[in-house]
C-alpha positions as CSV (number, residue, x, y, z in Angstrom):
1,X,1.5,18.4,-30.9
2,X,2.3,21.8,-29.4
3,X,-0.9,23.2,-29.5
4,X,-1.9,19.9,-27.8
5,X,0.9,20.6,-25.2
6,X,-0.1,24.2,-25.1
7,X,-4.0,23.6,-23.8
8,X,-2.7,21.0,-21.6
9,X,-0.7,23.9,-20.2
10,X,-3.6,26.1,-20.0
11,X,-5.8,23.8,-18.2
12,X,-3.3,22.6,-15.6
13,X,-2.9,26.5,-15.2
14,X,-6.3,26.7,-14.7
15,X,-6.5,23.9,-12.5
16,X,-3.9,25.1,-10.1
17,X,-5.1,28.7,-9.9
18,X,-8.9,27.1,-8.9
19,X,-10.4,28.1,-5.6
20,X,-9.9,24.7,-4.3
21,X,-6.3,24.2,-5.4
22,X,-5.6,27.8,-3.5
23,X,-7.4,26.8,-0.2
24,X,-5.5,27.6,3.0
25,X,-4.9,24.8,5.0
26,X,-7.3,24.4,7.9
27,X,-5.9,25.2,11.3
28,X,-5.1,22.2,13.6
29,X,-7.8,21.1,15.9
30,X,-6.2,22.5,18.8
31,X,-5.9,25.9,17.5
32,X,-9.7,25.8,16.4
33,X,-10.6,25.1,20.0
34,X,-8.4,27.4,21.7
35,X,-9.6,30.4,19.2
36,X,-13.1,29.2,20.1
37,X,-12.5,29.3,24.1
38,X,-10.7,32.6,23.6
39,X,-13.8,34.3,21.7
40,X,-16.3,32.4,24.2
41,X,-14.6,33.9,27.1
42,X,-14.5,37.4,25.7
43,X,-18.4,37.5,24.6
44,X,-19.3,35.3,27.6
45,X,-20.8,32.7,25.2
46,X,-22.2,30.0,27.7
47,X,-22.1,27.0,25.2
48,X,-21.3,26.6,21.6
49,X,-20.3,23.4,19.1
50,X,-18.4,23.1,16.2
51,X,-17.8,20.9,13.2
52,X,-15.4,21.4,10.6
53,X,-15.4,19.6,6.8
54,X,-12.7,19.5,4.4
55,X,-12.6,18.0,1.1
56,X,-16.1,16.3,1.7
57,X,-14.8,14.9,5.0
58,X,-15.3,15.6,8.7
59,X,-12.0,16.8,10.6
60,X,-13.1,18.0,13.7
61,X,-16.2,17.9,16.2
62,X,-16.0,19.7,19.3
63,X,-18.3,21.2,22.2
64,X,-17.6,24.0,24.6
65,X,-19.2,25.5,27.7
66,X,-22.2,24.6,29.1
67,X,-25.8,23.1,28.3
68,X,-26.8,23.9,31.7
69,X,-25.0,26.6,33.7
70,X,-27.2,26.5,37.1
71,X,-26.2,22.7,36.9
72,X,-22.7,22.5,35.6
73,X,-23.7,20.2,32.8
74,X,-21.1,20.3,29.8
75,X,-22.1,20.7,26.2
76,X,-21.4,17.8,24.5
77,X,-21.0,16.6,20.9
78,X,-23.9,14.7,21.5
79,X,-26.0,17.3,23.3
80,X,-29.2,17.9,21.7
81,X,-29.6,21.2,20.6
82,X,-32.4,23.1,18.7
83,X,-31.7,23.4,14.8
84,X,-34.2,26.0,14.4
85,X,-34.1,27.4,10.8
86,X,-31.3,25.2,9.5
87,X,-34.1,22.8,9.3
88,X,-35.4,24.7,6.1
89,X,-32.3,23.7,4.9
90,X,-32.3,20.4,5.2
91,X,-36.1,20.2,4.2
92,X,-35.0,21.6,0.8
93,X,-32.3,18.8,0.8
94,X,-35.2,16.3,0.8
95,X,-37.3,18.2,-1.3
96,X,-35.0,17.8,-4.3
97,X,-34.7,13.9,-3.7
98,X,-38.7,14.1,-4.7
99,X,-37.5,16.3,-7.8
100,X,-35.3,13.5,-8.7
101,X,-37.7,11.0,-8.7
102,X,-40.5,13.3,-10.8
103,X,-42.7,13.3,-8.0
104,X,-42.1,17.3,-7.9
105,X,-41.7,19.7,-10.5
106,X,-40.1,23.2,-8.7
107,X,-41.6,25.5,-11.6
108,X,-45.3,23.9,-11.3
109,X,-48.1,25.6,-9.3
110,X,-48.8,24.4,-5.9
111,X,-52.4,24.2,-7.2
112,X,-51.8,21.7,-9.7
113,X,-50.4,19.5,-6.5
114,X,-53.4,20.3,-4.2
115,X,-56.8,18.7,-4.1
116,X,-58.5,21.5,-3.3
117,X,-57.4,25.7,-3.4
118,X,-55.5,26.7,-0.7
119,X,-57.6,28.8,0.8
120,X,-59.9,26.0,1.8
121,X,-57.6,24.5,4.2
122,X,-58.0,25.9,7.8
123,X,-54.6,27.4,8.3
124,X,-55.0,29.6,4.8
125,X,-58.9,30.9,5.0
126,X,-57.1,34.3,5.2
127,X,-56.3,33.9,1.7
128,X,-59.9,33.6,0.5
129,X,-60.4,35.9,-2.7
130,X,-56.9,36.6,-3.4
131,X,-55.9,34.1,-6.6
132,X,-52.2,35.2,-6.6
133,X,-51.7,31.9,-4.0
134,X,-52.1,30.0,-7.6
135,X,-48.8,31.6,-8.3
136,X,-46.7,30.0,-5.7
137,X,-44.1,27.5,-7.0
138,X,-41.9,25.0,-4.9
139,X,-39.2,27.0,-6.3
140,X,-40.3,30.5,-5.2
141,X,-41.4,29.0,-1.7
142,X,-38.0,27.6,-1.1
143,X,-36.5,30.6,-2.4
144,X,-38.3,32.8,0.1
145,X,-40.2,34.7,-2.4
146,X,-43.5,33.9,-1.5
147,X,-44.7,37.7,-0.7
148,X,-45.6,36.7,2.8
149,X,-44.4,38.3,5.7
150,X,-41.8,35.9,8.1
151,X,-44.5,34.9,10.1
152,X,-48.4,36.0,10.2
153,X,-48.4,36.8,13.9
154,X,-45.8,39.6,13.0
155,X,-48.9,41.4,10.9
156,X,-50.8,43.8,12.8
157,X,-53.9,41.8,12.5
158,X,-51.9,38.6,12.7
159,X,-53.4,37.5,9.3
160,X,-51.8,35.7,6.4
161,X,-51.8,38.3,3.2
162,X,-49.3,38.6,0.5
163,X,-47.0,42.0,0.2
164,X,-46.0,41.5,-3.3
165,X,-46.3,39.4,-5.9
166,X,-45.0,35.9,-5.7
167,X,-41.8,35.2,-7.1
168,X,-41.3,39.3,-7.7
169,X,-38.7,39.7,-4.9
170,X,-37.0,38.4,-2.0
171,X,-38.4,38.1,1.7
172,X,-37.6,35.6,4.2
173,X,-40.5,33.7,5.1
174,X,-41.2,30.8,7.7
175,X,-45.2,31.2,6.2
176,X,-43.6,29.9,2.8
177,X,-42.2,26.9,3.7
178,X,-45.4,26.0,6.0
179,X,-47.4,26.5,2.4
180,X,-44.8,24.0,0.6
181,X,-45.1,21.4,3.7
182,X,-48.8,21.5,3.7
183,X,-48.6,21.0,-0.5
184,X,-46.7,17.8,0.2
185,X,-49.0,16.5,2.8
186,X,-52.1,17.2,1.1
187,X,-51.0,17.0,-2.5
188,X,-48.2,14.2,-2.6
189,X,-49.8,12.7,0.6
190,X,-46.3,12.6,2.6
191,X,-45.9,12.1,6.1
192,X,-43.0,14.8,6.6
193,X,-41.5,13.6,9.5
194,X,-41.4,10.3,8.0
195,X,-40.0,11.5,4.7
196,X,-37.2,13.2,6.6
197,X,-36.2,10.8,8.9
198,X,-35.9,8.2,6.4
199,X,-34.3,10.4,3.3
200,X,-32.0,12.6,5.7
201,X,-31.9,11.5,9.2
202,X,-31.3,7.8,8.5
203,X,-29.3,8.4,5.3
204,X,-26.4,10.1,7.0
205,X,-26.8,8.3,10.6
206,X,-28.2,11.1,12.3
207,X,-29.5,8.9,15.3
208,X,-30.2,11.9,17.7
209,X,-31.8,14.0,15.1
210,X,-35.7,14.6,14.7
211,X,-38.1,16.6,13.5
212,X,-40.6,16.1,16.8
213,X,-39.5,15.9,20.0
214,X,-38.4,12.1,21.5
215,X,-38.3,11.4,25.1
216,X,-35.0,9.9,25.0
217,X,-33.2,13.3,24.3
218,X,-34.1,14.7,27.9
219,X,-31.1,13.2,29.5
220,X,-28.8,15.4,27.5
221,X,-30.4,18.3,26.1
222,X,-29.0,22.1,25.8
223,X,-31.0,25.1,27.5
224,X,-30.7,28.3,25.7
225,X,-29.4,31.7,27.0
226,X,-30.8,35.0,25.8
227,X,-28.4,38.3,24.5
228,X,-28.9,39.3,28.5
229,X,-27.5,36.2,29.6
230,X,-31.4,35.0,30.4
231,X,-31.9,31.3,30.9
232,X,-34.7,29.5,28.7
233,X,-35.4,25.5,28.9
234,X,-35.0,23.7,25.6
235,X,-38.4,23.7,24.1
236,X,-40.0,20.5,23.2
237,X,-41.6,21.0,20.0
238,X,-44.2,18.4,19.5
239,X,-45.5,19.8,16.0
240,X,-43.8,18.6,12.7
241,X,-42.4,22.1,10.9
242,X,-40.5,22.2,7.7
243,X,-39.6,25.6,8.8
244,X,-37.7,25.2,11.9
245,X,-38.6,21.9,14.6
246,X,-35.6,19.8,14.0
247,X,-33.9,18.8,17.1
248,X,-30.2,17.5,16.8
249,X,-26.5,17.3,17.7
250,X,-23.5,18.7,16.1
251,X,-22.1,15.4,15.5
252,X,-25.1,14.5,13.4
253,X,-25.4,18.0,11.8
254,X,-21.7,17.3,10.5
255,X,-22.5,14.1,9.0
256,X,-25.5,15.6,6.9
257,X,-23.6,18.5,5.4
258,X,-20.2,16.5,4.7
259,X,-23.1,14.3,2.9
260,X,-24.3,17.1,1.2
261,X,-21.2,19.0,0.4
262,X,-20.3,15.5,-1.3
263,X,-23.4,15.0,-3.3
264,X,-24.8,12.1,-1.6
265,X,-28.7,11.4,-2.3
266,X,-29.0,13.7,-5.4
267,X,-28.3,13.2,-9.1
268,X,-25.5,15.7,-10.0
269,X,-28.0,18.1,-11.5
270,X,-30.6,18.4,-8.4
271,X,-27.5,18.5,-5.9
272,X,-25.9,21.5,-8.1
273,X,-29.6,23.3,-8.2
274,X,-30.2,23.2,-4.6
275,X,-27.0,25.5,-4.2
276,X,-26.5,27.6,-7.0
277,X,-28.4,30.6,-6.4
278,X,-31.4,31.0,-8.6
279,X,-32.7,34.8,-7.9
280,X,-30.6,37.8,-7.3
281,X,-31.2,39.6,-3.8
282,X,-31.4,43.1,-3.7
283,X,-32.4,43.5,-0.2
284,X,-30.0,45.6,2.1
285,X,-30.3,43.2,5.2
286,X,-32.1,40.1,5.5
287,X,-34.2,41.3,8.5
288,X,-36.6,43.0,9.1
289,X,-37.9,40.9,6.0
290,X,-40.5,43.5,4.5
291,X,-38.4,46.9,5.7
292,X,-38.0,48.8,2.5
293,X,-34.7,51.0,4.6
294,X,-31.7,50.7,2.9
295,X,-28.4,50.2,3.9
296,X,-25.7,52.7,3.6
297,X,-23.4,50.0,2.2
298,X,-26.0,48.9,-0.6
299,X,-27.4,45.4,-1.2
300,X,-24.8,42.8,-0.2
301,X,-22.9,42.1,-3.5
302,X,-23.4,39.3,-5.3
303,X,-26.1,37.6,-2.9
304,X,-28.7,35.4,-4.8
305,X,-31.4,32.8,-3.4
306,X,-30.5,29.2,-3.5
307,X,-33.0,26.4,-2.6
308,X,-33.1,26.6,1.2
309,X,-29.9,28.3,1.1
310,X,-28.4,31.7,0.3
311,X,-25.2,31.7,-2.3
312,X,-22.8,34.1,-3.3
313,X,-19.8,33.7,-5.4
314,X,-16.2,34.3,-3.5
315,X,-13.2,35.7,-5.2
316,X,-11.1,33.6,-2.8
317,X,-13.0,30.5,-2.2
318,X,-15.4,30.3,-5.5
319,X,-19.3,29.6,-4.9
320,X,-20.1,29.3,-1.6
321,X,-23.5,28.9,0.0
322,X,-25.0,29.1,3.8
323,X,-27.7,28.9,6.2
324,X,-28.5,30.1,9.5
325,X,-31.2,29.5,12.2
326,X,-31.9,31.6,15.2
327,X,-34.1,32.6,18.1
328,X,-34.0,34.3,21.3
329,X,-31.7,31.6,22.7
330,X,-30.1,29.7,19.7
331,X,-27.4,31.0,16.9
332,X,-26.9,28.3,14.2
333,X,-25.0,28.7,11.0
334,X,-23.8,26.3,8.4
335,X,-21.1,27.8,5.9
336,X,-19.7,25.6,2.5
337,X,-17.2,26.6,0.0
338,X,-18.4,24.0,-3.0
339,X,-15.4,23.8,-4.8
340,X,-13.2,23.2,-1.4
341,X,-16.1,20.8,-0.1
342,X,-15.3,22.5,2.8
343,X,-17.7,23.8,5.6
344,X,-17.9,25.3,9.2
345,X,-20.8,24.3,11.1
346,X,-21.7,26.5,14.3
347,X,-24.5,25.8,17.0
348,X,-24.9,28.0,19.8
349,X,-27.1,27.6,22.7
350,X,-26.5,30.9,23.4
351,X,-27.7,33.5,21.0
352,X,-24.4,35.5,21.7
353,X,-22.1,32.8,19.8
354,X,-23.6,34.7,16.7
355,X,-21.3,37.6,17.8
356,X,-17.9,35.5,17.4
357,X,-19.0,33.6,14.2
358,X,-17.4,36.0,11.9
359,X,-14.2,35.9,13.4
360,X,-14.1,32.5,14.2
361,X,-15.0,31.6,10.6
362,X,-12.5,33.8,9.4
363,X,-10.1,31.9,11.4
364,X,-11.1,28.7,10.1
365,X,-12.0,29.3,6.3
366,X,-9.6,32.1,5.5
367,X,-10.4,35.4,4.4
368,X,-13.8,35.6,2.6
369,X,-16.3,38.2,1.8
370,X,-19.3,36.3,3.4
371,X,-21.8,39.2,3.8
372,X,-22.3,38.7,8.0
373,X,-23.6,42.3,8.4
374,X,-26.5,41.4,5.9
375,X,-27.8,38.8,8.0
376,X,-26.9,40.4,11.4
377,X,-24.8,37.7,12.2
378,X,-22.0,39.5,15.0
379,X,-25.3,42.1,15.5
380,X,-28.0,39.6,16.1
381,X,-30.9,39.1,13.6
382,X,-34.2,37.1,13.9
383,X,-34.5,34.2,11.3
């Protein structure tokens, strides 16, 4: 009896000291809005939207500034914004449904799925004679360990090539996601647009999200603003790309990540695998992807590559995972604390929004060891 009581006391003490139990309260919505607007004014951010999830529930969705400054059009929670590379994380969630159904094995060579060798496909003839493509697996591709540069047109000769043995180390690559998309389309006969719509967007009621441009988006969409304030019209993407063609809204993104953080649509094992972090990252910075230069601070502490995400263990919040999305006019971030089932989602149609994400995330979530400097947030990056 005494031993049982002692064990019970120990268990209760452990629960009380867990990150989810010690979580600071999320600030009031009015306080979040005021802080967001203060930071936006300081750094001249033209437009930004935020969503907050706490204990798996959406507690706040808001938009600030303009979707088009010259026309004085306000950014709204249902304004279409470019998802950029956050698309990769949504795609990885869809892929894990295929794993649950036994249609895909994360650790099986893509050669076992493709009906003909990868170099025989038009987009991959550059790999002819290099059999290393057979070492590629869905896990390696989702974890950015393909060995490819970020994009082939960044290469001096603009040709696709391996820079290291697949699986050997982390190196961010859109190319890897395009290879996995090809594998699913050619090997499993899937229509990626239709699968993302059915398995992700429809599941979470994301009525204003698509992997391909829709004409009904045109009445309320966000244009972009560069670091120097230069205007860029919204890019209407006609090609479906797992690496980054998603158009969406902050309201829809709130629905998506609330569902994912609750574990909906996946078995517990696959949900855990999605964000667990399987491969340690030694890169001093995320970008440039193949730059061997080290940072004086050394590799970002505790980082690992998850399936579409980056993960780390925070001493305050516990296991945390995140994904950014960026181009010259867009700055997005999804960051979730797993034990607390708490997330912040930031979408900016002005890339200068990335400058304020570290401060705003800390204001909402509390202190964290999130390595903002590693990804360039607060300083700008390309992902």
